C-alpha positions as CSV (number, residue, x, y, z in Angstrom):
1,M,0.0,-0.1,0.0
2,S,1.5,3.4,-1.0
3,D,1.8,6.1,1.6
4,T,-1.1,8.1,0.1
5,Q,-3.3,4.8,0.2
6,Q,-2.3,4.4,3.8
7,R,-3.1,8.0,4.7
8,I,-6.6,7.5,3.0
9,D,-7.1,4.3,5.0
10,E,-6.2,6.0,8.2
11,L,-8.7,8.9,7.5
12,V,-11.4,6.5,6.6
13,K,-11.0,4.2,9.5
14,G,-10.4,7.0,12.0
15,N,-13.4,9.2,11.3
16,P,-17.0,8.1,11.8
17,V,-18.3,10.4,9.0
18,L,-15.8,11.5,6.3
19,L,-16.4,13.4,3.2
20,F,-13.7,13.7,0.6
21,M,-14.9,16.9,-1.3
22,K,-13.8,20.0,-3.2
23,G,-13.6,22.8,-0.6
24,N,-14.9,22.4,2.9
25,A,-18.2,22.2,4.7
26,S,-18.3,26.0,5.2
27,F,-17.1,26.7,1.7
28,P,-17.7,23.9,-0.8
29,Q,-15.9,24.6,-4.2
30,C,-18.3,22.6,-6.4
31,G,-21.9,22.0,-6.7
32,F,-21.7,18.3,-6.0
33,S,-19.8,18.8,-2.9
34,G,-22.1,21.6,-1.7
35,R,-25.0,19.2,-2.4
36,A,-23.2,16.4,-0.3
37,I,-23.1,18.7,2.7
38,Q,-26.6,19.8,2.4
39,I,-27.8,16.3,2.3
40,L,-25.9,15.5,5.5
41,K,-27.4,18.4,7.1
42,A,-30.9,17.4,5.9
43,C,-30.1,14.1,7.7
44,G,-29.6,15.9,10.9
45,V,-25.8,15.5,10.8
46,D,-23.9,18.6,12.4
47,P,-21.4,19.8,9.7
48,K,-18.8,20.1,12.6
49,Q,-19.1,16.3,13.2
50,V,-18.1,15.6,9.7
51,K,-14.4,15.3,8.8
52,T,-13.9,16.7,5.4
53,V,-10.9,16.4,3.3
54,N,-10.3,19.0,0.7
55,V,-8.9,17.2,-2.3
56,L,-8.1,20.7,-4.1
57,E,-5.3,21.1,-1.5
58,D,-3.8,17.6,-1.8
59,P,-3.3,16.3,-5.4
60,E,-2.0,12.9,-4.1
61,I,-5.3,12.4,-2.1
62,R,-7.4,13.5,-4.9
63,A,-5.9,11.0,-7.3
64,G,-5.5,8.4,-4.6
65,I,-9.1,8.4,-3.3
66,K,-10.4,7.3,-6.6
67,D,-8.1,4.2,-6.6
68,Y,-8.9,3.6,-2.9
69,S,-12.7,3.4,-3.6
70,Q,-12.7,2.4,-7.2
71,W,-15.1,5.2,-7.7
72,P,-14.1,8.0,-10.4
73,T,-15.8,11.1,-8.9
74,I,-15.7,13.4,-5.9
75,P,-17.3,13.9,-3.4
76,Q,-17.1,10.6,-1.7
77,L,-18.8,9.8,1.7
78,Y,-17.5,7.1,4.2
79,V,-19.5,6.2,7.3
80,K,-17.8,4.1,9.9
81,G,-15.2,3.1,7.4
82,E,-17.6,2.0,4.7
83,F,-17.7,3.7,1.4
84,I,-21.3,5.0,0.7
85,G,-21.0,6.9,-2.6
86,G,-21.1,10.3,-4.1
87,S,-23.7,13.0,-4.2
88,D,-26.0,11.2,-6.4
89,I,-26.2,8.1,-4.5
90,M,-26.3,10.1,-1.2
91,M,-29.3,11.8,-2.6
92,E,-31.1,8.5,-3.6
93,M,-30.3,7.1,-0.2
94,Y,-31.5,10.3,1.5
95,E,-34.8,10.2,-0.4
96,N,-35.6,6.6,0.5
97,G,-34.5,6.9,4.1
98,E,-31.4,4.7,3.9
99,L,-28.8,7.4,4.4
100,Q,-30.4,8.4,7.7
101,Q,-30.3,4.9,8.9
102,V,-26.7,4.5,8.0
103,L,-25.7,7.8,9.7
104,S,-27.6,6.9,12.8
105,G,-26.0,3.6,13.1
106,Q,-28.9,1.4,12.3
107,G,-28.1,0.8,8.5
């Protein structure tokens, strides 16, 4: 495992709710990242409880996270070490109630 993959793995396993995104929770720098934060807020998650990683500040993480998850786009949400998906999947899961269950620990 490369250093970058190891850093990503430690972040994923060390934070209950982790969002790899462009920008941060206070200042998302793309529409999809902003939407991901809004979905989490709609689920009752305090944005301060979400660990965010700004991929724009770290090109190694930006490239490495796509390999780590085998997912081509950002943002990427992880809950309790498990890859959930990007903003489209988050929206689908939110609309059918799944995301709320996952975030509350009952999923």
